[in-house]
C-alpha positions, 0 to 999 in steps of 0.5 A: 483485495487481501493485502489491506488486511495487514494495513487495517491491523496496523491502523487499529493498533496505532489509532487506538494506541494498543500495546500488543505482541500480535503482529500484523503478519500473524493477524494476516495469516490467521484471517487468510487461513481461517477463510475459504481462500486456501481451499479455493486456490487449492481446488485450482492447483495453487499453493495458497501459502506460496502465493499469499503468505510469502511476500518476498517474491512480490518485489513490486508490492512492498519495498522499504521507504523511500523506495517506490512500491505498488502498495505505497503508490496504491494507498497514497494515490487512492486516498488522496484522490478519494479525499479530493486532494488530487484529481483522477487526471493527476493520478493517471499522469503519475502512473503514466510516468512510472517504469519498472527496471530490474524489479523496482519502480522508478519514475521515467524522467528525473526532472519530471519525477522530482516535480511530480513527487514534490507536488504529491508529497506537499499535498500528501503532507497536508492531507495527512496532517488534516487526517491526523487532526480529524482523528484527534477530535 
């Protein structure tokens, strides 16, 4: 629930074509530190900076493209399902074919992976093109 803060800032900057030196990481850090989250985590013996501000330890969360990562999979499948591009059954089918090896996400079978990815990519491009047309209006 916390991680989307970074993406929201990025979306605002790109949609509004704002030129700023304020980075997404700075906004994220400020929102976290100004909230009640640090005190809640510290109350239970957790270091909020280690958990929420050091993303290097969460290898599944974010990876450079074109690697699969939990973040990219989450927002892609969630948005495509929300807008009716893919069914819940297709989301489950894709997720059922993921496997984690050495801290990275892969598809279990190469042939099936190519087919699933091609299908999702084609639909994703159509979805994104349609969304960008909507934003321009």
